PDB file of N, CA, C and O in Angstrom:
ATOM      1  N   MET A   1       1.318  32.540  30.903  1.00  0.00           N
ATOM      2  CA  MET A   1       0.712  33.744  31.441  1.00  0.00           C
ATOM      3  C   MET A   1      -0.113  34.439  30.362  1.00  0.00           C
ATOM      4  O   MET A   1       0.298  34.516  29.204  1.00  0.00           O
ATOM      5  N   ALA A   2      -1.279  34.943  30.755  1.00  0.00           N
ATOM      6  CA  ALA A   2      -2.187  35.578  29.800  1.00  0.00           C
ATOM      7  C   ALA A   2      -1.711  36.979  29.430  1.00  0.00           C
ATOM      8  O   ALA A   2      -1.164  37.710  30.255  1.00  0.00           O
ATOM      9  N   THR A   3      -1.934  37.329  28.167  1.00  0.00           N
ATOM     10  CA  THR A   3      -1.653  38.675  27.682  1.00  0.00           C
ATOM     11  C   THR A   3      -2.927  39.494  27.825  1.00  0.00           C
ATOM     12  O   THR A   3      -4.007  39.015  27.481  1.00  0.00           O
ATOM     13  N   GLU A   4      -2.820  40.722  28.328  1.00  0.00           N
ATOM     14  CA  GLU A   4      -3.990  41.567  28.497  1.00  0.00           C
ATOM     15  C   GLU A   4      -3.887  42.799  27.605  1.00  0.00           C
ATOM     16  O   GLU A   4      -2.796  43.303  27.340  1.00  0.00           O
ATOM     17  N   CYS A   5      -5.039  43.270  27.151  1.00  0.00           N
ATOM     18  CA  CYS A   5      -5.075  44.501  26.368  1.00  0.00           C
ATOM     19  C   CYS A   5      -6.377  45.226  26.651  1.00  0.00           C
ATOM     20  O   CYS A   5      -7.295  44.660  27.244  1.00  0.00           O
ATOM     21  N   LYS A   6      -6.454  46.466  26.231  1.00  0.00           N
ATOM     22  CA  LYS A   6      -7.613  47.325  26.495  1.00  0.00           C
ATOM     23  C   LYS A   6      -8.383  47.564  25.208  1.00  0.00           C
ATOM     24  O   LYS A   6      -7.792  47.827  24.160  1.00  0.00           O
ATOM     25  N   LEU A   7      -9.711  47.472  25.291  1.00  0.00           N
ATOM     26  CA  LEU A   7     -10.593  47.753  24.158  1.00  0.00           C
ATOM     27  C   LEU A   7     -11.123  49.169  24.273  1.00  0.00           C
ATOM     28  O   LEU A   7     -11.398  49.647  25.374  1.00  0.00           O
ATOM     29  N   LYS A   8     -11.266  49.842  23.142  1.00  0.00           N
ATOM     30  CA  LYS A   8     -11.916  51.146  23.117  1.00  0.00           C
ATOM     31  C   LYS A   8     -13.181  51.003  22.281  1.00  0.00           C
ATOM     32  O   LYS A   8     -13.129  50.708  21.087  1.00  0.00           O
ATOM     33  N   VAL A   9     -14.313  51.219  22.934  1.00  0.00           N
ATOM     34  CA  VAL A   9     -15.603  51.080  22.263  1.00  0.00           C
ATOM     35  C   VAL A   9     -16.211  52.468  22.122  1.00  0.00           C
ATOM     36  O   VAL A   9     -16.443  53.156  23.115  1.00  0.00           O
ATOM     37  N   GLU A  10     -16.467  52.877  20.879  1.00  0.00           N
ATOM     38  CA  GLU A  10     -16.966  54.228  20.610  1.00  0.00           C
ATOM     39  C   GLU A  10     -18.489  54.325  20.737  1.00  0.00           C
ATOM     40  O   GLU A  10     -19.001  55.138  21.506  1.00  0.00           O
ATOM     41  N   ALA A  11     -19.196  53.507  19.994  1.00  0.00           N
ATOM     42  CA  ALA A  11     -20.660  53.623  19.914  1.00  0.00           C
ATOM     43  C   ALA A  11     -21.334  52.841  21.036  1.00  0.00           C
ATOM     44  O   ALA A  11     -20.872  51.760  21.404  1.00  0.00           O
ATOM     45  N   PRO A  12     -22.424  53.381  21.582  1.00  0.00           N
ATOM     46  CA  PRO A  12     -23.154  52.645  22.622  1.00  0.00           C
ATOM     47  C   PRO A  12     -24.097  51.605  22.024  1.00  0.00           C
ATOM     48  O   PRO A  12     -24.439  51.660  20.843  1.00  0.00           O
ATOM     49  N   LEU A  13     -24.503  50.668  22.855  1.00  0.00           N
ATOM     50  CA  LEU A  13     -25.606  49.777  22.514  1.00  0.00           C
ATOM     51  C   LEU A  13     -26.881  50.472  22.970  1.00  0.00           C
ATOM     52  O   LEU A  13     -26.857  51.305  23.877  1.00  0.00           O
ATOM     53  N   VAL A  14     -27.995  50.121  22.333  1.00  0.00           N
ATOM     54  CA  VAL A  14     -29.279  50.722  22.678  1.00  0.00           C
ATOM     55  C   VAL A  14     -30.191  49.631  23.216  1.00  0.00           C
ATOM     56  O   VAL A  14     -30.243  48.527  22.674  1.00  0.00           O
ATOM     57  N   VAL A  15     -30.911  49.951  24.287  1.00  0.00           N
ATOM     58  CA  VAL A  15     -31.884  49.008  24.818  1.00  0.00           C
ATOM     59  C   VAL A  15     -33.066  48.984  23.855  1.00  0.00           C
ATOM     60  O   VAL A  15     -33.833  49.944  23.773  1.00  0.00           O
ATOM     61  N   ARG A  16     -33.202  47.883  23.133  1.00  0.00           N
ATOM     62  CA  ARG A  16     -34.313  47.707  22.189  1.00  0.00           C
ATOM     63  C   ARG A  16     -34.451  46.230  21.874  1.00  0.00           C
ATOM     64  O   ARG A  16     -33.537  45.444  22.124  1.00  0.00           O
ATOM     65  N   THR A  17     -35.587  45.859  21.327  1.00  0.00           N
ATOM     66  CA  THR A  17     -35.852  44.472  20.967  1.00  0.00           C
ATOM     67  C   THR A  17     -35.031  44.098  19.746  1.00  0.00           C
ATOM     68  O   THR A  17     -34.852  44.908  18.837  1.00  0.00           O
ATOM     69  N   GLY A  18     -34.533  42.874  19.727  1.00  0.00           N
ATOM     70  CA  GLY A  18     -33.808  42.362  18.573  1.00  0.00           C
ATOM     71  C   GLY A  18     -32.306  42.535  18.694  1.00  0.00           C
ATOM     72  O   GLY A  18     -31.807  43.183  19.614  1.00  0.00           O
ATOM     73  N   GLU A  19     -31.600  41.941  17.746  1.00  0.00           N
ATOM     74  CA  GLU A  19     -30.142  41.989  17.752  1.00  0.00           C
ATOM     75  C   GLU A  19     -29.642  43.280  17.114  1.00  0.00           C
ATOM     76  O   GLU A  19     -30.316  43.882  16.279  1.00  0.00           O
ATOM     77  N   GLN A  20     -28.457  43.686  17.523  1.00  0.00           N
ATOM     78  CA  GLN A  20     -27.787  44.837  16.933  1.00  0.00           C
ATOM     79  C   GLN A  20     -26.314  44.516  16.797  1.00  0.00           C
ATOM     80  O   GLN A  20     -25.814  43.573  17.409  1.00  0.00           O
ATOM     81  N   GLU A  21     -25.629  45.299  15.999  1.00  0.00           N
ATOM     82  CA  GLU A  21     -24.224  45.031  15.717  1.00  0.00           C
ATOM     83  C   GLU A  21     -23.339  46.031  16.458  1.00  0.00           C
ATOM     84  O   GLU A  21     -23.628  47.227  16.499  1.00  0.00           O
ATOM     85  N   LEU A  22     -22.276  45.526  17.031  1.00  0.00           N
ATOM     86  CA  LEU A  22     -21.266  46.348  17.688  1.00  0.00           C
ATOM     87  C   LEU A  22     -19.953  46.074  16.971  1.00  0.00           C
ATOM     88  O   LEU A  22     -19.499  44.931  16.926  1.00  0.00           O
ATOM     89  N   THR A  23     -19.338  47.116  16.409  1.00  0.00           N
ATOM     90  CA  THR A  23     -18.103  46.965  15.646  1.00  0.00           C
ATOM     91  C   THR A  23     -16.939  47.529  16.438  1.00  0.00           C
ATOM     92  O   THR A  23     -17.009  48.647  16.949  1.00  0.00           O
ATOM     93  N   LEU A  24     -15.868  46.751  16.537  1.00  0.00           N
ATOM     94  CA  LEU A  24     -14.679  47.138  17.288  1.00  0.00           C
ATOM     95  C   LEU A  24     -13.442  46.992  16.425  1.00  0.00           C
ATOM     96  O   LEU A  24     -13.397  46.150  15.528  1.00  0.00           O
ATOM     97  N   LYS A  25     -12.442  47.810  16.696  1.00  0.00           N
ATOM     98  CA  LYS A  25     -11.137  47.616  16.069  1.00  0.00           C
ATOM     99  C   LYS A  25     -10.466  46.465  16.813  1.00  0.00           C
ATOM    100  O   LYS A  25     -10.358  46.487  18.039  1.00  0.00           O
ATOM    101  N   ALA A  26     -10.025  45.477  16.076  1.00  0.00           N
ATOM    102  CA  ALA A  26      -9.417  44.297  16.692  1.00  0.00           C
ATOM    103  C   ALA A  26      -7.999  44.605  17.159  1.00  0.00           C
ATOM    104  O   ALA A  26      -7.164  45.026  16.359  1.00  0.00           O
ATOM    105  N   PRO A  27      -7.719  44.402  18.440  1.00  0.00           N
ATOM    106  CA  PRO A  27      -6.336  44.554  18.902  1.00  0.00           C
ATOM    107  C   PRO A  27      -5.427  43.553  18.183  1.00  0.00           C
ATOM    108  O   PRO A  27      -5.830  42.418  17.930  1.00  0.00           O
ATOM    109  N   GLU A  28      -4.215  43.970  17.858  1.00  0.00           N
ATOM    110  CA  GLU A  28      -3.281  43.106  17.131  1.00  0.00           C
ATOM    111  C   GLU A  28      -2.942  41.834  17.887  1.00  0.00           C
ATOM    112  O   GLU A  28      -2.551  40.835  17.283  1.00  0.00           O
ATOM    113  N   THR A  29      -3.088  41.863  19.203  1.00  0.00           N
ATOM    114  CA  THR A  29      -2.714  40.703  20.021  1.00  0.00           C
ATOM    115  C   THR A  29      -3.752  39.586  19.980  1.00  0.00           C
ATOM    116  O   THR A  29      -3.472  38.476  20.431  1.00  0.00           O
ATOM    117  N   LEU A  30      -4.952  39.857  19.448  1.00  0.00           N
ATOM    118  CA  LEU A  30      -5.978  38.812  19.355  1.00  0.00           C
ATOM    119  C   LEU A  30      -5.780  37.981  18.095  1.00  0.00           C
ATOM    120  O   LEU A  30      -5.450  38.506  17.032  1.00  0.00           O
ATOM    121  N   GLY A  31      -5.986  36.684  18.231  1.00  0.00           N
ATOM    122  CA  GLY A  31      -5.896  35.791  17.084  1.00  0.00           C
ATOM    123  C   GLY A  31      -7.175  35.825  16.256  1.00  0.00           C
ATOM    124  O   GLY A  31      -8.032  36.686  16.458  1.00  0.00           O
ATOM    125  N   ASP A  32      -7.296  34.891  15.329  1.00  0.00           N
ATOM    126  CA  ASP A  32      -8.461  34.854  14.443  1.00  0.00           C
ATOM    127  C   ASP A  32      -9.713  34.325  15.123  1.00  0.00           C
ATOM    128  O   ASP A  32     -10.819  34.760  14.802  1.00  0.00           O
ATOM    129  N   SER A  33      -9.560  33.396  16.055  1.00  0.00           N
ATOM    130  CA  SER A  33     -10.698  32.823  16.767  1.00  0.00           C
ATOM    131  C   SER A  33     -10.927  33.624  18.045  1.00  0.00           C
ATOM    132  O   SER A  33     -10.115  33.581  18.969  1.00  0.00           O
ATOM    133  N   VAL A  34     -12.047  34.359  18.088  1.00  0.00           N
ATOM    134  CA  VAL A  34     -12.307  35.267  19.205  1.00  0.00           C
ATOM    135  C   VAL A  34     -13.634  34.909  19.862  1.00  0.00           C
ATOM    136  O   VAL A  34     -14.626  34.635  19.185  1.00  0.00           O
ATOM    137  N   GLN A  35     -13.636  34.915  21.193  1.00  0.00           N
ATOM    138  CA  GLN A  35     -14.859  34.734  21.973  1.00  0.00           C
ATOM    139  C   GLN A  35     -15.152  36.045  22.672  1.00  0.00           C
ATOM    140  O   GLN A  35     -14.231  36.746  23.093  1.00  0.00           O
ATOM    141  N   ALA A  36     -16.444  36.388  22.801  1.00  0.00           N
ATOM    142  CA  ALA A  36     -16.847  37.627  23.459  1.00  0.00           C
ATOM    143  C   ALA A  36     -17.824  37.321  24.574  1.00  0.00           C
ATOM    144  O   ALA A  36     -18.675  36.440  24.452  1.00  0.00           O
ATOM    145  N   GLN A  37     -17.688  38.076  25.684  1.00  0.00           N
ATOM    146  CA  GLN A  37     -18.573  37.869  26.818  1.00  0.00           C
ATOM    147  C   GLN A  37     -18.711  39.175  27.600  1.00  0.00           C
ATOM    148  O   GLN A  37     -17.731  39.878  27.847  1.00  0.00           O
ATOM    149  N   PHE A  38     -19.957  39.484  27.986  1.00  0.00           N
ATOM    150  CA  PHE A  38     -20.225  40.606  28.874  1.00  0.00           C
ATOM    151  C   PHE A  38     -20.382  40.073  30.286  1.00  0.00           C
ATOM    152  O   PHE A  38     -20.701  38.899  30.475  1.00  0.00           O
ATOM    153  N   GLU A  39     -20.162  40.923  31.280  1.00  0.00           N
ATOM    154  CA  GLU A  39     -20.389  40.500  32.654  1.00  0.00           C
ATOM    155  C   GLU A  39     -21.864  40.124  32.814  1.00  0.00           C
ATOM    156  O   GLU A  39     -22.726  40.696  32.147  1.00  0.00           O
ATOM    157  N   ASP A  40     -22.155  39.160  33.699  1.00  0.00           N
ATOM    158  CA  ASP A  40     -23.508  38.612  33.843  1.00  0.00           C
ATOM    159  C   ASP A  40     -24.568  39.670  34.123  1.00  0.00           C
ATOM    160  O   ASP A  40     -25.671  39.595  33.582  1.00  0.00           O
ATOM    161  N   GLU A  41     -24.251  40.648  34.957  1.00  0.00           N
ATOM    162  CA  GLU A  41     -25.220  41.670  35.336  1.00  0.00           C
ATOM    163  C   GLU A  41     -25.675  42.528  34.161  1.00  0.00           C
ATOM    164  O   GLU A  41     -26.720  43.175  34.233  1.00  0.00           O
ATOM    165  N   ALA A  42     -24.897  42.537  33.076  1.00  0.00           N
ATOM    166  CA  ALA A  42     -25.237  43.353  31.899  1.00  0.00           C
ATOM    167  C   ALA A  42     -26.453  42.803  31.152  1.00  0.00           C
ATOM    168  O   ALA A  42     -27.154  43.555  30.475  1.00  0.00           O
ATOM    169  N   LYS A  43     -26.703  41.514  31.267  1.00  0.00           N
ATOM    170  CA  LYS A  43     -27.815  40.859  30.568  1.00  0.00           C
ATOM    171  C   LYS A  43     -27.759  41.101  29.063  1.00  0.00           C
ATOM    172  O   LYS A  43     -28.792  41.235  28.408  1.00  0.00           O
ATOM    173  N   ILE A  44     -26.526  41.155  28.516  1.00  0.00           N
ATOM    174  CA  ILE A  44     -26.320  41.303  27.071  1.00  0.00           C
ATOM    175  C   ILE A  44     -25.875  39.952  26.538  1.00  0.00           C
ATOM    176  O   ILE A  44     -24.874  39.393  26.987  1.00  0.00           O
ATOM    177  N   LYS A  45     -26.627  39.433  25.577  1.00  0.00           N
ATOM    178  CA  LYS A  45     -26.322  38.117  25.007  1.00  0.00           C
ATOM    179  C   LYS A  45     -25.566  38.294  23.695  1.00  0.00           C
ATOM    180  O   LYS A  45     -25.988  39.055  22.824  1.00  0.00           O
ATOM    181  N   VAL A  46     -24.455  37.591  23.562  1.00  0.00           N
ATOM    182  CA  VAL A  46     -23.671  37.630  22.329  1.00  0.00           C
ATOM    183  C   VAL A  46     -24.133  36.485  21.432  1.00  0.00           C
ATOM    184  O   VAL A  46     -24.010  35.318  21.802  1.00  0.00           O
ATOM    185  N   ALA A  47     -24.664  36.813  20.259  1.00  0.00           N
ATOM    186  CA  ALA A  47     -25.159  35.803  19.326  1.00  0.00           C
ATOM    187  C   ALA A  47     -24.078  35.337  18.372  1.00  0.00           C
ATOM    188  O   ALA A  47     -24.050  34.169  17.985  1.00  0.00           O
ATOM    189  N   GLU A  48     -23.168  36.260  17.980  1.00  0.00           N
ATOM    190  CA  GLU A  48     -22.159  35.906  16.987  1.00  0.00           C
ATOM    191  C   GLU A  48     -20.965  36.845  17.096  1.00  0.00           C
ATOM    192  O   GLU A  48     -21.111  38.030  17.395  1.00  0.00           O
ATOM    193  N   VAL A  49     -19.790  36.295  16.848  1.00  0.00           N
ATOM    194  CA  VAL A  49     -18.554  37.076  16.811  1.00  0.00           C
ATOM    195  C   VAL A  49     -17.902  36.829  15.458  1.00  0.00           C
ATOM    196  O   VAL A  49     -17.597  35.686  15.118  1.00  0.00           O
ATOM    197  N   LEU A  50     -17.688  37.883  14.686  1.00  0.00           N
ATOM    198  CA  LEU A  50     -17.057  37.765  13.366  1.00  0.00           C
ATOM    199  C   LEU A  50     -15.768  38.561  13.352  1.00  0.00           C
ATOM    200  O   LEU A  50     -15.750  39.731  13.734  1.00  0.00           O
ATOM    201  N   ARG A  51     -14.688  37.929  12.911  1.00  0.00           N
ATOM    202  CA  ARG A  51     -13.413  38.622  12.753  1.00  0.00           C
ATOM    203  C   ARG A  51     -13.215  38.861  11.266  1.00  0.00           C
ATOM    204  O   ARG A  51     -13.161  37.914  10.481  1.00  0.00           O
ATOM    205  N   GLU A  52     -13.108  40.131  10.877  1.00  0.00           N
ATOM    206  CA  GLU A  52     -12.896  40.494   9.473  1.00  0.00           C
ATOM    207  C   GLU A  52     -11.690  41.416   9.410  1.00  0.00           C
ATOM    208  O   GLU A  52     -11.822  42.629   9.580  1.00  0.00           O
ATOM    209  N   GLY A  53     -10.517  40.848   9.167  1.00  0.00           N
ATOM    210  CA  GLY A  53      -9.293  41.643   9.126  1.00  0.00           C
ATOM    211  C   GLY A  53      -9.011  42.294  10.461  1.00  0.00           C
ATOM    212  O   GLY A  53      -8.833  41.603  11.464  1.00  0.00           O
ATOM    213  N   ASP A  54      -8.967  43.632  10.490  1.00  0.00           N
ATOM    214  CA  ASP A  54      -8.680  44.321  11.746  1.00  0.00           C
ATOM    215  C   ASP A  54      -9.957  44.797  12.443  1.00  0.00           C
ATOM    216  O   ASP A  54      -9.919  45.698  13.281  1.00  0.00           O
ATOM    217  N   THR A  55     -11.091  44.180  12.084  1.00  0.00           N
ATOM    218  CA  THR A  55     -12.380  44.530  12.678  1.00  0.00           C
ATOM    219  C   THR A  55     -13.024  43.298  13.306  1.00  0.00           C
ATOM    220  O   THR A  55     -12.953  42.195  12.765  1.00  0.00           O
ATOM    221  N   ILE A  56     -13.650  43.510  14.453  1.00  0.00           N
ATOM    222  CA  ILE A  56     -14.455  42.469  15.091  1.00  0.00           C
ATOM    223  C   ILE A  56     -15.878  42.987  15.155  1.00  0.00           C
ATOM    224  O   ILE A  56     -16.131  44.084  15.650  1.00  0.00           O
ATOM    225  N   LYS A  57     -16.808  42.183  14.646  1.00  0.00           N
ATOM    226  CA  LYS A  57     -18.217  42.550  14.679  1.00  0.00           C
ATOM    227  C   LYS A  57     -18.944  41.579  15.607  1.00  0.00           C
ATOM    228  O   LYS A  57     -18.848  40.361  15.461  1.00  0.00           O
ATOM    229  N   LEU A  58     -19.668  42.151  16.559  1.00  0.00           N
ATOM    230  CA  LEU A  58     -20.471  41.348  17.479  1.00  0.00           C
ATOM    231  C   LEU A  58     -21.936  41.572  17.161  1.00  0.00           C
ATOM    232  O   LEU A  58     -22.369  42.710  16.984  1.00  0.00           O
ATOM    233  N   ARG A  59     -22.702  40.491  17.088  1.00  0.00           N
ATOM    234  CA  ARG A  59     -24.158  40.582  17.026  1.00  0.00           C
ATOM    235  C   ARG A  59     -24.647  40.284  18.427  1.00  0.00           C
ATOM    236  O   ARG A  59     -24.407  39.201  18.961  1.00  0.00           O
ATOM    237  N   VAL A  60     -25.336  41.253  19.024  1.00  0.00           N
ATOM    238  CA  VAL A  60     -25.742  41.110  20.418  1.00  0.00           C
ATOM    239  C   VAL A  60     -27.212  41.451  20.601  1.00  0.00           C
ATOM    240  O   VAL A  60     -27.816  42.150  19.787  1.00  0.00           O
ATOM    241  N   ASP A  61     -27.774  40.938  21.695  1.00  0.00           N
ATOM    242  CA  ASP A  61     -29.136  41.252  22.108  1.00  0.00           C
ATOM    243  C   ASP A  61     -29.027  41.990  23.440  1.00  0.00           C
ATOM    244  O   ASP A  61     -28.644  41.406  24.454  1.00  0.00           O
ATOM    245  N   ALA A  62     -29.368  43.278  23.425  1.00  0.00           N
ATOM    246  CA  ALA A  62     -29.309  44.100  24.637  1.00  0.00           C
ATOM    247  C   ALA A  62     -30.709  44.493  25.106  1.00  0.00           C
ATOM    248  O   ALA A  62     -30.873  45.496  25.802  1.00  0.00           O
ATOM    249  N   SER A  63     -31.720  43.705  24.727  1.00  0.00           N
ATOM    250  CA  SER A  63     -33.106  44.071  25.031  1.00  0.00           C
ATOM    251  C   SER A  63     -33.408  44.083  26.531  1.00  0.00           C
ATOM    252  O   SER A  63     -34.332  44.773  26.963  1.00  0.00           O
ATOM    253  N   GLU A  64     -32.649  43.336  27.328  1.00  0.00           N
ATOM    254  CA  GLU A  64     -32.880  43.301  28.773  1.00  0.00           C
ATOM    255  C   GLU A  64     -31.767  43.990  29.557  1.00  0.00           C
ATOM    256  O   GLU A  64     -31.726  43.900  30.784  1.00  0.00           O
ATOM    257  N   ALA A  65     -30.876  44.669  28.868  1.00  0.00           N
ATOM    258  CA  ALA A  65     -29.712  45.274  29.524  1.00  0.00           C
ATOM    259  C   ALA A  65     -30.096  46.509  30.330  1.00  0.00           C
ATOM    260  O   ALA A  65     -30.854  47.354  29.854  1.00  0.00           O
ATOM    261  N   PRO A  66     -29.574  46.614  31.551  1.00  0.00           N
ATOM    262  CA  PRO A  66     -29.768  47.845  32.318  1.00  0.00           C
ATOM    263  C   PRO A  66     -28.893  48.959  31.732  1.00  0.00           C
ATOM    264  O   PRO A  66     -27.844  48.684  31.149  1.00  0.00           O
ATOM    265  N   LEU A  67     -29.320  50.198  31.887  1.00  0.00           N
ATOM    266  CA  LEU A  67     -28.532  51.332  31.417  1.00  0.00           C
ATOM    267  C   LEU A  67     -27.237  51.422  32.214  1.00  0.00           C
ATOM    268  O   LEU A  67     -27.188  51.047  33.385  1.00  0.00           O
ATOM    269  N   GLY A  68     -26.190  51.924  31.567  1.00  0.00           N
ATOM    270  CA  GLY A  68     -24.908  52.097  32.255  1.00  0.00           C
ATOM    271  C   GLY A  68     -23.754  51.583  31.418  1.00  0.00           C
ATOM    272  O   GLY A  68     -23.897  51.339  30.219  1.00  0.00           O
ATOM    273  N   GLU A  69     -22.608  51.421  32.063  1.00  0.00           N
ATOM    274  CA  GLU A  69     -21.403  50.907  31.400  1.00  0.00           C
ATOM    275  C   GLU A  69     -21.150  49.491  31.874  1.00  0.00           C
ATOM    276  O   GLU A  69     -21.201  49.205  33.070  1.00  0.00           O
ATOM    277  N   TRP A  70     -20.875  48.598  30.917  1.00  0.00           N
ATOM    278  CA  TRP A  70     -20.679  47.185  31.229  1.00  0.00           C
ATOM    279  C   TRP A  70     -19.401  46.695  30.590  1.00  0.00           C
ATOM    280  O   TRP A  70     -19.047  47.098  29.482  1.00  0.00           O
ATOM    281  N   GLU A  71     -18.715  45.820  31.304  1.00  0.00           N
ATOM    282  CA  GLU A  71     -17.433  45.318  30.808  1.00  0.00           C
ATOM    283  C   GLU A  71     -17.624  44.222  29.764  1.00  0.00           C
ATOM    284  O   GLU A  71     -18.368  43.263  29.968  1.00  0.00           O
ATOM    285  N   LEU A  72     -16.934  44.393  28.650  1.00  0.00           N
ATOM    286  CA  LEU A  72     -16.885  43.409  27.570  1.00  0.00           C
ATOM    287  C   LEU A  72     -15.493  42.790  27.584  1.00  0.00           C
ATOM    288  O   LEU A  72     -14.491  43.499  27.679  1.00  0.00           O
ATOM    289  N   THR A  73     -15.436  41.464  27.489  1.00  0.00           N
ATOM    290  CA  THR A  73     -14.160  40.759  27.422  1.00  0.00           C
ATOM    291  C   THR A  73     -14.093  39.987  26.111  1.00  0.00           C
ATOM    292  O   THR A  73     -15.002  39.223  25.787  1.00  0.00           O
ATOM    293  N   LEU A  74     -13.007  40.188  25.356  1.00  0.00           N
ATOM    294  CA  LEU A  74     -12.723  39.398  24.159  1.00  0.00           C
ATOM    295  C   LEU A  74     -11.555  38.483  24.493  1.00  0.00           C
ATOM    296  O   LEU A  74     -10.552  38.928  25.051  1.00  0.00           O
ATOM    297  N   ARG A  75     -11.685  37.201  24.151  1.00  0.00           N
ATOM    298  CA  ARG A  75     -10.627  36.228  24.422  1.00  0.00           C
ATOM    299  C   ARG A  75     -10.221  35.516  23.140  1.00  0.00           C
ATOM    300  O   ARG A  75     -11.049  35.180  22.293  1.00  0.00           O
ATOM    301  N   SER A  76      -8.914  35.299  23.034  1.00  0.00           N
ATOM    302  CA  SER A  76      -8.368  34.533  21.924  1.00  0.00           C
ATOM    303  C   SER A  76      -7.105  33.860  22.444  1.00  0.00           C
ATOM    304  O   SER A  76      -6.098  34.518  22.704  1.00  0.00           O
ATOM    305  N   GLY A  77      -7.173  32.541  22.590  1.00  0.00           N
ATOM    306  CA  GLY A  77      -6.029  31.825  23.155  1.00  0.00           C
ATOM    307  C   GLY A  77      -5.749  32.319  24.560  1.00  0.00           C
ATOM    308  O   GLY A  77      -6.630  32.279  25.419  1.00  0.00           O
ATOM    309  N   THR A  78      -4.524  32.789  24.809  1.00  0.00           N
ATOM    310  CA  THR A  78      -4.177  33.294  26.136  1.00  0.00           C
ATOM    311  C   THR A  78      -4.291  34.817  26.223  1.00  0.00           C
ATOM    312  O   THR A  78      -3.881  35.408  27.222  1.00  0.00           O
ATOM    313  N   THR A  79      -4.838  35.449  25.201  1.00  0.00           N
ATOM    314  CA  THR A  79      -4.994  36.899  25.199  1.00  0.00           C
ATOM    315  C   THR A  79      -6.406  37.276  25.623  1.00  0.00           C
ATOM    316  O   THR A  79      -7.383  36.682  25.166  1.00  0.00           O
ATOM    317  N   GLU A  80      -6.501  38.263  26.495  1.00  0.00           N
ATOM    318  CA  GLU A  80      -7.785  38.741  26.986  1.00  0.00           C
ATOM    319  C   GLU A  80      -7.795  40.267  26.907  1.00  0.00           C
ATOM    320  O   GLU A  80      -6.922  40.931  27.466  1.00  0.00           O
ATOM    321  N   CYS A  81      -8.796  40.818  26.204  1.00  0.00           N
ATOM    322  CA  CYS A  81      -8.929  42.266  26.067  1.00  0.00           C
ATOM    323  C   CYS A  81     -10.246  42.702  26.689  1.00  0.00           C
ATOM    324  O   CYS A  81     -11.284  42.076  26.477  1.00  0.00           O
ATOM    325  N   LYS A  82     -10.191  43.799  27.468  1.00  0.00           N
ATOM    326  CA  LYS A  82     -11.386  44.274  28.156  1.00  0.00           C
ATOM    327  C   LYS A  82     -11.632  45.736  27.849  1.00  0.00           C
ATOM    328  O   LYS A  82     -10.706  46.515  27.622  1.00  0.00           O
ATOM    329  N   GLY A  83     -12.919  46.088  27.849  1.00  0.00           N
ATOM    330  CA  GLY A  83     -13.310  47.479  27.658  1.00  0.00           C
ATOM    331  C   GLY A  83     -14.746  47.662  28.083  1.00  0.00           C
ATOM    332  O   GLY A  83     -15.492  46.691  28.211  1.00  0.00           O
ATOM    333  N   ASP A  84     -15.133  48.899  28.303  1.00  0.00           N
ATOM    334  CA  ASP A  84     -16.493  49.191  28.729  1.00  0.00           C
ATOM    335  C   ASP A  84     -17.364  49.568  27.543  1.00  0.00           C
ATOM    336  O   ASP A  84     -16.943  50.296  26.643  1.00  0.00           O
ATOM    337  N   VAL A  85     -18.591  49.054  27.565  1.00  0.00           N
ATOM    338  CA  VAL A  85     -19.590  49.362  26.547  1.00  0.00           C
ATOM    339  C   VAL A  85     -20.735  50.078  27.241  1.00  0.00           C
ATOM    340  O   VAL A  85     -21.254  49.602  28.251  1.00  0.00           O
ATOM    341  N   ARG A  86     -21.124  51.218  26.702  1.00  0.00           N
ATOM    342  CA  ARG A  86     -22.236  51.973  27.285  1.00  0.00           C
ATOM    343  C   ARG A  86     -23.548  51.463  26.706  1.00  0.00           C
ATOM    344  O   ARG A  86     -23.661  51.230  25.503  1.00  0.00           O
ATOM    345  N   VAL A  87     -24.540  51.293  27.578  1.00  0.00           N
ATOM    346  CA  VAL A  87     -25.892  50.930  27.167  1.00  0.00           C
ATOM    347  C   VAL A  87     -26.771  52.146  27.437  1.00  0.00           C
ATOM    348  O   VAL A  87     -26.824  52.658  28.556  1.00  0.00           O
ATOM    349  N   ALA A  88     -27.459  52.597  26.390  1.00  0.00           N
ATOM    350  CA  ALA A  88     -28.250  53.825  26.470  1.00  0.00           C
ATOM    351  C   ALA A  88     -29.676  53.581  25.989  1.00  0.00           C
ATOM    352  O   ALA A  88     -29.976  52.550  25.388  1.00  0.00           O
ATOM    353  N   THR A  89     -30.537  54.534  26.261  1.00  0.00           N
ATOM    354  CA  THR A  89     -31.888  54.493  25.711  1.00  0.00           C
ATOM    355  C   THR A  89     -31.805  54.977  24.264  1.00  0.00           C
ATOM    356  O   THR A  89     -30.857  55.677  23.910  1.00  0.00           O
ATOM    357  N   PRO A  90     -32.771  54.621  23.426  1.00  0.00           N
ATOM    358  CA  PRO A  90     -32.702  55.024  22.011  1.00  0.00           C
ATOM    359  C   PRO A  90     -32.552  56.528  21.812  1.00  0.00           C
ATOM    360  O   PRO A  90     -31.850  56.946  20.890  1.00  0.00           O
ATOM    361  N   ASP A  91     -33.180  57.351  22.635  1.00  0.00           N
ATOM    362  CA  ASP A  91     -33.097  58.797  22.424  1.00  0.00           C
ATOM    363  C   ASP A  91     -31.815  59.432  22.962  1.00  0.00           C
ATOM    364  O   ASP A  91     -31.524  60.582  22.634  1.00  0.00           O
ATOM    365  N   SER A  92     -31.037  58.708  23.786  1.00  0.00           N
ATOM    366  CA  SER A  92     -29.801  59.288  24.325  1.00  0.00           C
ATOM    367  C   SER A  92     -28.548  58.734  23.661  1.00  0.00           C
ATOM    368  O   SER A  92     -27.446  59.152  24.015  1.00  0.00           O
ATOM    369  N   SER A  93     -28.673  57.815  22.719  1.00  0.00           N
ATOM    370  CA  SER A  93     -27.506  57.153  22.133  1.00  0.00           C
ATOM    371  C   SER A  93     -26.695  58.064  21.226  1.00  0.00           C
ATOM    372  O   SER A  93     -25.532  57.768  20.949  1.00  0.00           O
ATOM    373  N   THR A  94     -27.267  59.151  20.760  1.00  0.00           N
ATOM    374  CA  THR A  94     -26.525  60.041  19.853  1.00  0.00           C
ATOM    375  C   THR A  94     -25.875  61.211  20.577  1.00  0.00           C
ATOM    376  O   THR A  94     -25.198  62.025  19.950  1.00  0.00           O
ATOM    377  N   ARG A  95     -26.071  61.307  21.887  1.00  0.00           N
ATOM    378  CA  ARG A  95     -25.499  62.424  22.658  1.00  0.00           C
ATOM    379  C   ARG A  95     -24.070  62.158  23.050  1.00  0.00           C
ATOM    380  O   ARG A  95     -23.443  62.994  23.701  1.00  0.00           O
TER     381      ARG A  95
END
């Protein structure tokens, strides 16, 4: 049976050209090998997932992402963690 956990994502992604980094606190239940995926409708492409101690860094391309909240899923073995990531315009990301 899969273990589930909840992700808390503080900073939004911004709709802009090129890759950007999203940093998350790694839940203790995730192993060292982590896969990341956004729901298809988000149009956010994950280029790289790096696990550094208790931090997970994602390099993503959100250039085609619609504004709103999109579900991010991190998987490691039988553990699956989900959380919402906000996608904002460059001028609204600091509000």
